[in-house]
C-alpha positions in Angstrom: 0.1 0.0 0.1 1.4 3.3 -1.0 1.9 6.1 1.7 -1.0 8.5 1.8 -0.4 12.3 3.1 -3.0 14.5 4.4 -3.0 18.0 3.4 -5.0 20.7 5.1 -6.6 23.7 3.2 -4.2 25.9 1.7 -1.2 23.5 2.0 1.2 23.4 -0.9 2.1 20.1 -2.6 6.0 19.6 -2.9 7.0 20.1 -6.5 4.0 21.9 -7.5 4.3 25.1 -9.5 4.6 28.3 -7.2 1.9 30.6 -7.6 2.7 33.7 -9.7 1.9 36.2 -6.9 4.4 34.3 -4.8 7.2 34.0 -7.3 10.4 35.5 -6.0 11.2 37.0 -9.6 7.9 39.0 -9.5 8.4 40.0 -5.9 12.0 41.4 -7.0 10.3 43.2 -9.7 7.7 44.6 -7.4 10.5 45.8 -5.0 12.5 47.1 -8.2 9.5 49.1 -9.1 8.9 50.6 -5.5 12.7 51.4 -5.5 12.6 53.0 -8.8 9.5 55.1 -7.8 11.3 56.2 -4.7 14.5 56.9 -6.5 12.7 59.0 -9.2 10.7 60.9 -6.6 13.9 61.4 -4.6 15.6 62.7 -7.8 12.5 64.9 -8.8 12.6 66.3 -5.3 16.3 67.3 -5.5 15.8 68.8 -8.9 12.9 70.8 -7.8 14.7 71.7 -4.6 17.5 72.8 -6.6 15.3 74.8 -9.2 13.9 76.3 -6.2 16.8 77.9 -5.0 17.4 79.7 -8.2 13.7 80.5 -8.4 13.7 82.1 -4.9 16.7 84.1 -5.7 15.1 85.7 -8.6 11.8 85.9 -6.6 13.8 87.5 -3.8 14.9 90.3 -6.5 11.6 90.7 -7.8 10.2 90.9 -4.5 12.8 93.6 -3.3 11.9 95.4 -6.6 8.1 95.2 -5.7 8.6 96.4 -2.3 10.3 99.2 -3.5 7.5 100.2 -5.6 5.0 99.4 -3.0 7.0 101.7 -0.5 7.2 104.6 -3.0 3.4 104.4 -3.8 2.5 104.1 -0.1 4.7 107.0 0.5 2.9 109.1 -2.1 -0.5 108.3 -0.7 0.5 109.0 2.8 1.5 112.7 1.7 -1.3 113.4 -0.7 -5.0 113.4 -0.4 -5.4 112.2 -4.0 -3.7 110.2 -6.9 -3.4 113.4 -9.1 0.1 113.7 -10.2 1.0 110.1 -9.4 1.9 109.4 -13.2 5.3 110.7 -12.9 6.1 108.8 -9.8 4.8 105.3 -11.6 7.0 106.3 -14.7 9.9 106.6 -12.6 9.4 103.3 -10.8 8.9 101.6 -14.1 12.2 102.9 -15.7 14.2 101.7 -12.5 12.5 98.2 -12.2 11.9 97.4 -16.0 8.5 96.4 -15.2 5.0 97.7 -16.3 3.4 99.3 -13.2 -0.6 100.1 -13.4 -2.4 101.8 -10.5 -6.1 101.4 -10.7 -8.9 102.7 -8.5 -11.6 100.1 -8.9 -12.9 100.2 -12.5 -10.6 103.3 -13.3 -7.0 103.4 -14.1 -5.1 106.0 -12.2 -1.7 105.6 -13.9 -0.1 103.1 -16.4 3.6 103.1 -17.1 3.3 101.5 -20.5 -0.1 101.9 -22.2 -0.9 100.0 -25.4 -2.6 102.0 -27.8 -6.1 101.2 -28.5 -6.1 98.3 -26.0 -7.3 98.9 -22.7 -5.6 97.3 -19.7 -7.3 94.2 -18.5 -6.3 93.4 -14.8 -5.8 89.9 -13.6 -8.1 88.6 -11.0 -5.8 89.4 -8.0 -3.8 92.6 -7.7 -0.1 92.5 -7.0 -0.8 94.5 -3.9 -3.3 97.0 -2.3 -2.0 100.6 -1.6 -3.6 101.9 1.5 -1.1 103.8 3.8 -3.5 103.1 6.8 -3.4 99.4 6.4 0.1 98.4 4.9 1.2 94.9 3.9 3.5 93.6 6.5 5.2 91.5 4.1 6.2 94.4 2.0 7.2 97.1 4.6 9.3 96.6 7.9 7.8 97.0 11.2 9.6 100.3 11.8 7.9 101.8 8.9 4.3 101.5 10.3 2.5 102.0 13.6 0.0 99.5 14.1 -0.6 98.9 10.4 -0.5 102.7 9.7 2.3 104.0 7.6 4.7 106.1 9.7 4.7 108.8 7.1 1.1 109.5 7.5 0.9 112.6 9.6 -2.4 114.4 8.8 -3.5 116.9 11.4 -0.3 116.2 13.6 1.8 118.1 11.3 3.6 120.9 13.1 3.3 124.6 12.1 6.2 126.5 10.6 6.7 128.2 13.9 6.6 125.1 15.9 9.1 123.2 13.5 11.5 126.1 13.6 11.5 126.3 17.5 11.9 122.6 17.8 14.8 122.5 15.6 16.5 125.3 17.2 16.1 123.3 20.5 17.2 120.2 19.0 20.4 121.8 17.8 21.3 123.2 21.1 20.7 119.8 22.7 23.1 118.3 20.0 25.8 120.7 20.7 25.5 120.1 24.4 25.7 116.4 24.1 28.8 116.6 21.7 30.7 118.4 24.3 30.9 115.1 26.4 33.7 112.7 25.3 32.9 109.7 22.8 29.1 110.6 22.6 27.6 111.0 19.2 24.3 112.9 18.7 22.0 114.0 15.8 18.6 115.2 15.3 16.5 113.7 12.6 13.3 115.5 11.4 10.4 113.3 11.1 7.6 113.3 8.6 5.5 115.9 10.6 8.4 118.1 11.3 9.4 117.0 14.9 13.1 116.5 15.2 13.9 113.1 16.8 17.3 112.8 18.8 19.5 110.1 18.2 22.4 109.8 20.5 24.7 107.3 22.4 24.4 109.3 25.6 22.7 108.0 28.8 19.1 109.3 29.4 20.3 111.5 32.5 23.1 113.3 30.2 20.5 113.8 27.5 18.1 115.3 30.4 20.5 117.7 31.5 21.2 119.0 28.1 17.4 119.6 27.9 16.4 116.7 25.6 13.1 116.3 27.5 11.8 119.6 25.9 11.9 117.9 22.4 9.3 115.6 23.6 6.8 118.0 24.7 3.3 118.1 22.8 2.9 121.2 20.6 -0.5 122.9 20.3 -1.1 121.6 16.7 -0.5 118.2 18.0 -2.6 118.6 21.2 -5.5 119.8 19.2 -5.1 116.4 17.1 -4.8 114.2 20.2 -7.9 116.1 21.7 -10.1 115.0 18.5 -8.6 111.5 18.7 -9.1 111.3 22.3 -13.0 112.3 21.6 -13.3 109.5 18.9 -11.9 106.9 21.2 -14.0 108.2 24.0 -17.2 107.8 21.9 -15.9 104.2 20.8 -15.6 103.1 24.4 -18.7 104.6 25.4 -20.7 102.6 22.8 -18.9 99.4 24.4 -20.1 100.5 27.9 -16.6 101.5 29.2 -15.0 104.8 30.5 -13.0 107.0 28.1 -9.2 107.4 28.1 -6.7 110.0 27.3 -4.5 109.2 24.3 -1.1 110.4 24.5 1.4 111.5 21.7 3.3 108.2 21.6 0.2 106.0 21.1 -0.3 105.1 24.8 -3.2 106.2 27.0 -4.2 106.9 30.4 -7.6 107.2 32.2 -9.6 110.2 31.5 -9.8 112.6 34.4 -13.6 112.3 34.8 -13.6 108.6 35.1 -14.0 108.8 38.8 -17.2 110.8 38.5 -18.8 108.2 36.1 -20.4 104.9 36.8 -18.8 103.3 33.6 -16.0 100.7 34.5 -12.5 101.0 33.1 -12.1 99.6 29.7 -10.0 96.6 29.2 -6.7 97.0 27.1 -7.8 94.9 24.1 -10.9 97.2 23.9 -8.8 100.3 24.2 -6.3 99.3 21.6 -9.1 98.4 19.3 -10.8 101.8 19.6 -7.5 103.7 19.3 -6.5 101.9 16.0 -9.9 102.3 14.8 -10.3 106.1 15.8 -7.0 106.6 14.4 -7.5 105.4 11.1 -10.9 107.4 11.1 -9.0 110.6 12.0 -6.4 110.0 9.2 -8.4 108.9 6.3 -9.3 112.1 5.0 -5.6 113.1 4.7 -4.4 110.3 2.6 -5.1 109.0 -1.0 -8.1 106.6 -1.4 -7.2 103.0 -1.8 -5.9 101.8 -4.9 -4.9 98.5 -6.6 -1.3 98.0 -7.6 -0.8 95.7 -11.0 3.0 94.7 -11.7 3.6 92.7 -15.0 6.6 91.9 -17.1 7.7 94.1 -20.2 5.5 92.1 -22.5 2.4 92.5 -20.2 2.8 89.0 -18.6 1.6 89.1 -15.0 4.7 88.2 -12.6 4.3 84.9 -11.0 6.1 83.0 -8.6 5.2 79.6 -9.8 6.9 77.5 -12.4 4.4 77.3 -15.3 5.2 74.0 -17.4 3.8 73.7 -20.7 2.3 70.6 -22.1 5.2 69.5 -24.2 7.5 70.0 -21.2 5.2 68.0 -19.0 5.3 65.3 -21.4 9.1 65.3 -21.9 9.5 64.8 -18.0 6.9 62.0 -18.2 8.8 60.2 -20.9 12.0 60.7 -19.2 10.7 59.1 -15.9 9.1 56.4 -17.9 12.6 55.6 -19.5 14.3 55.7 -16.0 11.7 53.4 -14.7 12.0 50.9 -17.6 15.8 50.7 -17.4 15.6 50.0 -13.8 13.0 47.4 -14.1 15.1 45.8 -16.8 18.2 45.8 -15.0 16.4 44.3 -11.8 14.9 41.8 -14.0 18.1 40.7 -15.5 19.6 40.5 -11.8 16.5 38.6 -10.5 16.9 36.1 -13.3 20.4 35.4 -12.4 19.4 35.3 -8.7 16.6 32.7 -9.2 18.5 30.5 -11.4 20.5 28.9 -8.5 17.5 28.8 -6.4 15.6 26.6 -9.3 18.7 24.5 -9.1 18.3 24.1 -5.4 14.7 23.5 -5.7 15.3 20.7 -8.2 18.0 19.0 -6.1 15.7 19.2 -3.2 12.9 17.5 -5.1 15.4 14.8 -6.2 16.3 14.1 -2.5 12.6 14.1 -1.5 12.1 11.2 -4.2 15.0 9.2 -2.5 18.2 10.4 -4.1 20.5 10.9 -1.1 23.4 11.8 -3.5 21.8 15.0 -4.8 24.1 17.9 -4.9 24.2 21.4 -6.2 26.9 23.3 -7.9 28.2 26.1 -5.8 29.4 29.3 -7.4 30.2 32.6 -6.1 30.4 33.7 -2.3 27.2 35.2 -1.9 24.2 34.2 0.4 23.1 31.7 -2.3 26.2 30.0 -2.5 26.2 29.7 1.2 22.8 28.2 0.9 24.0 25.8 -1.6 26.9 24.6 0.5 24.8 24.2 3.4 22.4 22.2 1.2 25.5 20.1 0.0 26.7 19.5 3.8 22.8 18.5 4.6 22.8 16.2 1.6 26.0 14.4 2.7 25.1 14.2 6.2 21.6 12.6 5.1 23.5 10.0 3.0 25.7 9.2 5.9 22.8 8.7 8.2 21.1 6.6 5.6 24.1 4.5 5.2 24.2 4.2 9.0 20.6 3.3 9.2 21.1 0.5 6.5 24.0 -0.6 8.4 22.2 -0.5 11.8 19.3 -2.5 10.4 21.8 -5.1 8.8 23.7 -5.3 12.3 20.4 -5.6 14.2 19.2 -8.4 11.6 22.7 -10.2 12.0 22.5 -10.1 15.9 19.1 -11.3 16.2 19.5 -14.1 13.6 22.1 -15.9 15.6 20.1 -16.5 18.6 17.1 -17.1 16.9 18.8 -19.7 14.7 20.1 -21.5 17.7 16.7 -21.6 19.3 15.1 -22.7 16.1 17.6 -25.2 15.6 17.3 -26.9 19.2 13.5 -26.8 18.9 13.5 -28.3 15.5 16.0 -31.2 16.7 13.6 -31.8 19.6 10.8 -32.0 17.2 12.5 -34.4 15.0 13.4 -36.7 17.9 17.3 -36.1 17.3 17.7 -34.9 20.8 15.7 -35.3 23.9 14.1 -32.3 25.6 16.3 -32.7 28.9 17.6 -30.0 31.0 20.6 -29.4 28.9 18.7 -28.5 25.9 16.3 -26.4 27.7 19.3 -24.6 29.4 20.7 -23.9 26.0 17.4 -22.4 24.6 16.9 -20.5 27.9 20.6 -18.9 27.4 19.8 -18.0 23.8 16.6 -16.5 24.9 18.3 -14.5 27.5 21.0 -13.2 25.1 18.0 -12.3 22.7 16.3 -10.5 25.6 19.5 -8.6 26.4 20.0 -7.6 23.0 16.6 -6.2 22.8 17.0 -4.4 26.0 20.0 -2.7 25.0 18.7 -1.6 21.9 15.4 -0.3 23.6 17.7 1.6 26.1 19.9 2.8 23.3 16.9 4.3 21.2 15.1 5.9 24.4 18.7 7.8 25.2 19.1 8.9 21.6 15.4 10.0 21.4 15.8 12.0 24.7 13.1 9.9 26.1 15.2 8.0 28.7 13.7 8.5 32.3 16.2 9.2 35.2 15.3 9.0 38.8 18.2 11.0 40.3 19.3 10.7 43.9 22.4 11.3 45.9 25.0 8.7 45.4 28.4 7.7 46.9 30.5 6.9 43.9 32.6 4.5 45.7 29.4 2.5 46.7 28.4 2.3 43.0 31.9 1.0 41.8 31.9 -1.4 44.7 28.3 -3.0 43.5 29.6 -3.0 40.1 32.8 -4.9 41.0 30.8 -7.4 43.2 28.5 -8.0 40.3 31.3 -9.1 37.6 33.7 -10.8 40.2 32.2 -14.2 39.6 33.0 -13.8 35.6 36.2 -12.3 36.4 37.4 -15.1 38.7 36.4 -17.6 35.7 38.5 -15.8 33.4 41.5 -15.5 36.0 41.2 -11.5 36.1 41.4 -9.5 39.2 38.8 -6.7 39.9 40.2 -3.7 42.3 38.2 -0.8 43.5 40.0 2.6 44.8 37.6 5.5 45.1 37.8 8.9 47.1 34.9 8.6 49.6 34.3 12.6 49.0 33.0 11.6 45.5 29.3 12.1 45.4 26.9 12.8 42.6 23.2 13.1 42.2 22.4 10.4 39.6 20.0 7.6 38.6 21.6 4.7 40.5 20.4 1.9 38.1 21.4 3.8 35.0 25.1 4.7 36.5 25.6 1.1 37.9 24.6 -0.1 34.2 27.0 2.5 32.5 29.9 1.3 35.1 29.0 -2.4 34.8 29.0 -2.2 30.9 32.5 -0.9 31.1 33.7 -3.6 33.6 32.1 -6.2 31.7 33.8 -5.2 28.4 37.1 -4.9 30.3 36.9 -8.4 31.8 35.9 -9.8 28.5 39.0 -8.3 26.8 41.7 -8.9 29.7 43.7 -12.1 29.3 44.1 -14.6 32.3 46.2 -12.9 35.1 45.3 -9.6 34.1 43.8 -6.6 36.3 40.7 -4.3 36.0 40.8 -1.3 38.2 38.1 0.9 39.2 38.9 4.3 40.7 37.2 7.7 41.3 38.6 11.1 42.2 37.5 14.8 42.4 39.2 16.9 39.9 38.9 20.7 38.6 36.9 21.2 35.4 40.0 23.1 33.6 43.0 21.1 34.3 43.5 22.3 37.9 42.4 25.8 37.1 39.7 27.8 38.9 36.4 26.3 37.8 33.6 24.0 38.7 34.5 20.5 40.2 33.8 17.3 38.7 33.8 13.7 39.5 36.2 11.4 37.4 35.5 7.9 37.3 38.0 5.5 35.6 37.9 1.7 34.4 41.3 0.6 33.5 42.3 -2.8 32.2 45.4 -4.6 31.2 43.9 -6.3 28.2 44.9 -6.2 24.6 44.0 -2.6 24.0 42.7 -0.9 21.0 44.5 0.3 17.8 44.8 4.0 17.2 42.7 4.0 14.1 39.8 1.9 15.8 39.8 4.3 19.1 37.2 6.8 17.5 34.7 4.4 16.8 34.5 2.5 20.2 31.3 4.1 21.0 29.5 3.4 17.7 26.7 0.9 18.0 27.5 -2.6 16.7 31.1 -1.8 16.4 33.7 -4.3 17.4 37.6 -4.0 17.3 37.8 -7.8 16.1 35.7 -8.3 13.2 36.3 -12.1 13.3 35.3 -12.6 16.8 32.0 -14.5 17.5 28.9 -12.7 19.1 29.3 -14.8 22.1 32.8 -13.7 22.8 32.5 -10.2 21.5 29.0 -9.2 23.1 26.5 -7.4 21.1 28.4 -4.2 20.3 25.9 -1.9 22.0 27.7 -1.7 25.5 29.9 1.3 24.9 27.3 3.1 22.9 24.7 2.7 25.7 27.3 4.1 28.2 27.9 7.0 26.1 24.3 7.8 26.0 23.9 7.1 29.8 26.6 9.5 30.9 25.5 12.3 28.4 22.0 11.9 29.7 23.5 12.7 33.2 25.3 15.9 31.7 28.7 14.1 31.7 31.3 13.1 29.1 33.1 9.9 28.2 36.5 9.3 26.4 38.6 6.3 25.8 42.4 5.8 25.9 44.2 2.8 24.8 47.4 1.3 24.0 47.9 -2.0 22.0 49.2 -4.8 24.1 49.2 -2.6 27.3 45.6 -2.0 28.0 42.7 0.6 27.8 41.3 3.3 30.0 37.7 4.7 30.1 37.0 8.1 31.7 33.6 9.1 32.9 33.2 12.6 34.1 30.3 14.1 35.9 30.0 17.9 36.9 29.4 18.0 40.5 27.2 21.0 40.6 24.9 20.0 37.9 24.4 16.7 39.6 23.5 18.1 43.0 21.1 20.6 41.5 
């Protein structure tokens, strides 16, 4: 009957074709596509970033020119109540920047630096900027050029009269001359948009006050009238919100109004005061500035300036074809590399299938030094090991059959002789048959113990043992056979040698060694059992071990045979009979029993002198 194999749902049948979606080549191609997309994306990002640097440089220059144009037109609006006469300013700005500048007020064009004949200007959807000196663009004018969104050049009713300007300039000159008398002090007076001189000096505040600088900060009558008007607007604004009024100062700050204590209104929060001051200031200054206008800046050919890179359809198609070409080249190269990578894997698969079919000599060619070459070498090692195990298995089956055949043949022969009446079933015949049955049982027991030990299923019942007692018991058990052979059995054990081990298995291991030694020692020889405590590393610091030795003065073992003494069914003398040579399993069982206890076994021998078998057990592992 053929062997049947049950396969669950989704199980793969060995040798079946690999599904396409699990193919290593397709996965490599998918990986290549992913890597290619990432590389193209990264390359595009680098190119865009590199291009963006150049674009930003040109944008920075254009922004600087736009800011200069914006600043000039905001300054014009701050100093004029209408846009009449702005054409000259727009033309000058156009000549200096090289751009077409158009200023519009709603649907009406106020100024155009390059008008096209019979072609009215069609403005874009969004203007370049909005010109309003009372709400300047923070990105186009620095913070020092505005006060709360109002351009600093907007003066309006705060402009000083001629007499006030003259008096303040004279005072400022006197202060500057006074400060310059101090060593390492610089000072100068800068006249602001409203005609008020502002002192710029490196002197300390105390020195500036001694020179009369405080007079320059005094509020002039024209300014006070404007502040009173602004204060009235702010007070009305706060009153509408239910708060008490404030007095606005020249520097934009404020303080509670003098009549606040006589009103029931609560003091206004800072946020409400700021909002009312800002709104009232714009309301006060609006009549003194030009109306809000839209600014349009475009290139010489009437192309509106843009900060974005506009790609044409042909350029987009060229970029797409370039990206596709890079992707195609990458995928092709990866496919060729994948084919070369898959070829040795296919050879490995074929060899594994031959091995699965029973060919234990299957091998693959090892080429290169990469991971697949290492895999091929590992496969060859595994195949050789499997071939060795298969050979050993066949040899074991043959040896077991040979070892079982001899006692079975003897038993069958005696029984057939009794049945045929050749011999009578007396005590001698029964004893011979019983002896053969005992030998057969001993062989079966040895095979069972060896198989259990090799499979890790040997059960050990450990207990504290004195090694000297175990050696004495083993010696006493084999002394009758030793006396019959004329061999002395001696025991010399250190009483300190104690281990935790299975007493039955330890006596079995020592007994097998004693039996083997007695069997191979000639008449008049000696078998010596000894035990001592030794360090693990040849006398160096380390855990202690118990050393058990079984020495004989027998025939010895040849050097070429010594490595095989612990192999099953191995005999040094192939011509010896089974009866005199044993089953060939005793030493193999010894090795398995010792290793099951965490120990080691080794053999030393000299031909014609004798052999020594050494067992070592770690004391700490045995005691744990």
